[in-house]
C-alpha positions in Angstrom: 0.0 0.0 0.0 1.5 3.3 -1.0 1.5 6.3 1.4 -0.9 8.2 -0.7 -3.7 6.1 0.7 -3.2 7.5 4.2 -4.1 10.8 5.7 -1.1 10.5 8.0 2.0 8.2 7.6 4.5 8.3 10.4 7.6 6.1 9.7 10.6 5.2 11.8 10.0 8.3 14.0 12.5 8.8 16.8 13.0 11.7 19.2 15.7 11.7 21.9 15.9 14.0 24.9 19.3 13.8 26.5 19.9 10.4 25.1 16.5 9.1 26.3 14.4 7.9 23.4 10.9 9.3 24.2 9.7 8.0 20.8 11.7 5.0 19.5 11.5 4.1 15.8 7.7 4.4 15.7 5.6 3.7 12.6 1.9 4.7 12.5 -0.6 5.0 9.6 -4.0 6.8 10.0 -6.6 6.6 7.3 -8.8 9.4 6.0 -11.9 9.8 8.1 -10.6 7.5 10.8 -11.0 8.0 14.5 -7.9 6.6 16.1 -7.4 6.4 19.9 -4.0 6.1 21.4 -3.7 4.6 24.8 -0.9 3.5 27.1 0.6 4.0 30.5 2.0 7.4 31.7 5.3 8.1 30.1 4.6 5.9 27.0 5.2 8.9 24.7 1.6 9.6 23.7 1.7 13.4 24.1 5.2 13.6 22.6 3.9 11.8 19.5 1.2 14.5 19.0 3.9 17.2 19.7 6.0 15.7 16.9 3.1 15.5 14.4 2.0 19.1 15.0 5.6 20.5 15.0 5.9 21.6 18.6 8.8 19.2 19.0 11.3 18.4 16.2 12.0 14.7 15.4 15.6 13.4 15.7 14.9 10.9 12.8 12.2 9.5 10.7 9.4 10.8 8.6 5.9 12.4 9.1 3.9 12.6 5.9 0.5 14.4 6.0 -1.6 13.9 2.9 1.6 12.7 1.3 3.7 15.8 2.1 6.8 15.5 4.3 6.2 17.6 7.4 9.3 16.9 9.6 11.1 20.1 8.7 8.1 22.4 8.6 7.4 24.8 11.5 4.2 24.4 13.6 2.3 27.3 12.0 2.8 25.9 8.5 1.5 22.5 9.6 -1.6 24.3 11.0 -2.1 25.9 7.6 -1.8 22.5 5.9 -4.7 21.3 8.0 -3.3 19.8 11.2 -5.3 21.0 14.3 -4.3 20.3 17.9 -6.1 20.7 21.1 -4.2 20.6 24.4 -5.4 19.4 27.8 -6.3 22.9 29.2 -8.8 24.9 27.1 -7.4 28.1 25.7 -10.6 30.1 24.9 -11.2 33.8 25.2 -13.2 33.8 28.5 -14.5 37.4 28.1 -15.7 37.0 24.5 -19.0 35.4 23.5 -19.1 31.9 22.0 -19.9 33.6 18.6 -16.8 35.8 18.9 -14.5 32.9 19.9 -15.5 31.0 16.8 -15.4 34.1 14.6 -11.8 35.1 15.6 -10.8 31.5 14.7 -11.9 31.8 11.1 -8.8 31.7 8.9 -8.8 35.3 7.6 -6.8 35.3 4.4 -3.3 34.3 5.6 -1.8 37.8 6.1 -1.8 40.9 8.3 -3.7 42.7 5.5 -6.2 39.9 5.4 -6.8 40.4 9.1 -7.2 44.1 8.8 -9.6 43.9 5.9 -11.6 41.2 7.6 -15.3 41.9 8.2 -17.8 39.5 9.6 -19.2 38.4 6.3 -22.1 36.0 5.6 -19.7 33.1 4.9 -18.2 33.6 8.3 -21.6 33.8 10.0 -22.8 30.6 8.3 -19.5 28.8 9.2 -19.9 29.9 12.8 -23.4 28.5 12.9 -22.5 25.3 11.3 -19.7 24.7 13.8 -21.8 25.8 16.7 -24.4 23.3 15.8 -21.7 20.6 15.4 -20.4 21.3 19.0 -23.9 21.6 20.5 -23.5 25.3 21.3 -25.9 26.9 18.8 -28.2 28.2 21.6 -25.2 29.7 23.4 -23.7 31.9 20.7 -24.3 35.1 22.7 -23.1 33.6 26.0 -19.8 34.8 27.4 -17.4 31.9 27.1 -16.3 32.2 30.8 -19.8 31.3 31.9 -19.9 28.0 30.0 -19.5 24.6 31.9 -16.2 22.9 31.8 -17.5 20.5 29.1 -18.9 23.3 27.0 -15.5 25.1 27.1 -13.8 22.0 25.8 -16.4 21.8 22.9 -15.9 25.5 22.2 -12.2 24.9 21.8 -12.8 22.0 19.5 -15.1 24.3 17.6 -12.3 26.9 17.3 -10.2 24.3 15.6 -13.1 23.2 13.4 -13.5 26.8 12.1 -10.1 26.2 10.3 -11.5 23.0 8.7 -8.5 20.8 9.6 -8.1 17.5 7.9 -6.4 16.0 11.0 -7.6 16.9 14.4 -5.6 15.8 17.5 -7.2 15.8 21.0 -5.3 15.1 24.3 -7.7 13.6 26.9 -10.8 15.6 25.8 -13.2 14.2 28.5 -11.0 14.9 31.5 -13.1 16.5 34.2 -16.4 16.1 32.4 -19.7 14.9 33.7 -21.2 11.6 32.5 -23.7 13.4 30.3 -20.9 15.7 28.8 -18.9 12.5 28.1 -21.8 11.0 26.1 -22.2 14.2 24.1 -18.5 14.4 23.4 -18.6 10.8 22.1 -21.4 11.9 19.7 -19.5 15.0 18.8 -16.3 13.1 17.9 -18.3 10.6 15.8 -19.8 13.5 13.9 -16.6 15.3 13.2 -14.6 12.3 11.9 -17.1 12.0 9.0 -14.9 14.3 7.0 -11.5 14.3 8.7 -9.1 12.1 10.6 -9.1 12.4 14.4 -6.5 11.2 16.8 -7.5 11.1 20.5 -5.3 10.3 23.5 -7.5 8.9 26.2 -7.3 6.9 29.5 -11.0 6.2 30.0 -11.5 2.7 28.5 -15.3 2.9 28.4 -15.0 6.1 26.4 -12.4 4.5 24.1 -14.8 1.6 23.4 -17.5 4.0 22.4 -15.5 6.1 19.9 -12.5 4.2 18.5 -12.4 2.8 15.0 -8.9 1.5 15.9 -6.8 1.6 19.0 -3.0 2.0 19.2 -1.3 1.0 22.4 2.0 2.7 23.2 4.6 1.7 25.6 8.1 3.2 26.2 8.0 5.2 22.9 7.0 2.2 20.8 3.8 0.7 19.5 2.9 -2.4 21.6 -0.3 -3.4 19.8 -2.9 -2.1 17.4 -6.3 -3.0 16.3 -9.9 -3.0 17.5 -10.5 -2.4 21.2 -11.5 -6.1 21.7 -8.3 -7.2 20.1 -5.9 -5.0 22.1 -7.8 -5.6 25.3 -7.2 -9.3 25.0 -3.6 -9.0 23.9 -1.3 -10.6 26.6 1.4 -8.0 26.0 -1.1 -5.2 26.7 -2.6 -6.9 29.8 0.9 -7.3 31.1 1.9 -3.7 30.6 -1.3 -2.4 32.3 -1.4 -4.8 35.2 2.4 -4.5 35.6 1.9 -0.8 36.4 
């Protein structure tokens, strides 16, 4: 199978910090419109892998191809423009702006200073904001100040801010941490909706949630891939059981 068939092709990826291989010769392929969940014990390298894909950390060796274009030398902002979106664990929203304004400022405004200056809230922006707000379940909260939202709603708003940029790969680090049971359910539905036209990579610890959302699960351990497949397959893999019970 040639790389062109994948949204993301990571091959022989390595990153060393002071001689310690945080990611060790790792190869990972993610399909278009796939929802992949990455699990593994603390220190397995999960967040570092996302840092490498989005360009926050530079690889020591190996290749990251996104839509068949080599990314390893490109800076983070260029990767964002190419369609890689990344959400971190703590939401970074504008608390004192409304939900509408948070989404509006996230719209890619022609990629220059002049684009930003000339930018007016046009019909296409408004319709994009409404579409995304509906996707994230906040259509009835457009005028609400973001600081007044619940914890879960803030997380959805941040996902919405990324969706405004129409990424083709969206990466989320523990999106349901601190959410209520109902918010978790709604987040599962949200993720299933948004992977209809993009690839999504989620790092998660909650196995019930992983079962609900994952098309495929990758288990990481000590910077390598230990197992990969359906949730049932990896859950019953002796190597995986050993790693989880051994911790």
